[in-house]
C-alpha positions in Angstrom: 49.4 47.1 -11.2 50.9 45.2 -8.4 49.6 47.7 -5.8 46.1 47.6 -7.3 46.0 43.8 -7.3 47.2 43.5 -3.7 44.9 46.2 -2.4 42.0 44.6 -4.2 43.1 41.2 -2.7 43.4 39.8 -6.2 46.6 38.1 -7.5 48.6 40.2 -10.0 48.3 37.3 -12.5 44.5 37.4 -12.2 44.5 41.2 -12.8 46.8 40.7 -15.9 44.5 38.0 -17.2 41.4 40.3 -16.8 43.3 43.2 -18.4 44.3 41.1 -21.4 41.0 39.4 -21.8 42.2 35.9 -20.9 39.5 36.0 -18.1 36.5 37.1 -20.2 34.0 37.1 -17.4 35.6 37.9 -14.0 33.5 37.4 -10.9 31.5 40.4 -9.8 33.2 40.7 -6.4 36.6 40.8 -8.2 35.4 43.6 -10.5 33.9 45.5 -7.5 37.1 45.2 -5.5 39.2 46.5 -8.4 36.8 49.3 -9.1 36.9 50.3 -5.5 40.7 50.4 -5.4 40.7 52.6 -8.5 38.0 54.9 -7.2 35.6 54.0 -9.9 31.9 53.6 -9.5 30.3 50.4 -10.8 28.1 52.6 -12.9 31.3 53.9 -14.7 32.5 50.3 -15.2 29.1 49.2 -16.6 29.0 52.2 -19.0 32.4 51.3 -20.3 31.5 47.7 -21.1 28.0 48.5 -22.3 29.1 51.2 -24.7 32.8 50.6 -25.6 35.0 53.0 -27.6 33.1 56.0 -28.6 29.6 54.4 -28.3 28.9 56.0 -24.9 25.7 57.8 -24.3 26.0 61.6 -23.6 24.7 61.1 -20.1 27.0 58.2 -19.3 29.6 58.5 -16.5 33.1 59.4 -17.3 35.0 57.1 -19.8 37.7 55.0 -18.4 41.0 55.8 -20.1 44.0 53.4 -20.1 45.9 56.1 -18.1 43.1 56.2 -15.4 43.2 52.4 -15.1 47.0 52.4 -14.8 47.0 55.0 -12.0 
């Protein structure tokens, strides 16, 4: 997590708060930076928040697993 935060130029505490929901609506540039570091498209991120946990459309981009986010 530390490496992702630093590479995205976000504090580790901010990343923890986003991950735990204590920052409910993080700024778009923050999400874009984190997604970029993780190699995720913003479409994949949007699909995850639009159709959480099993509600994804069949044509939606790949689901984000906790393992993928932790890598």
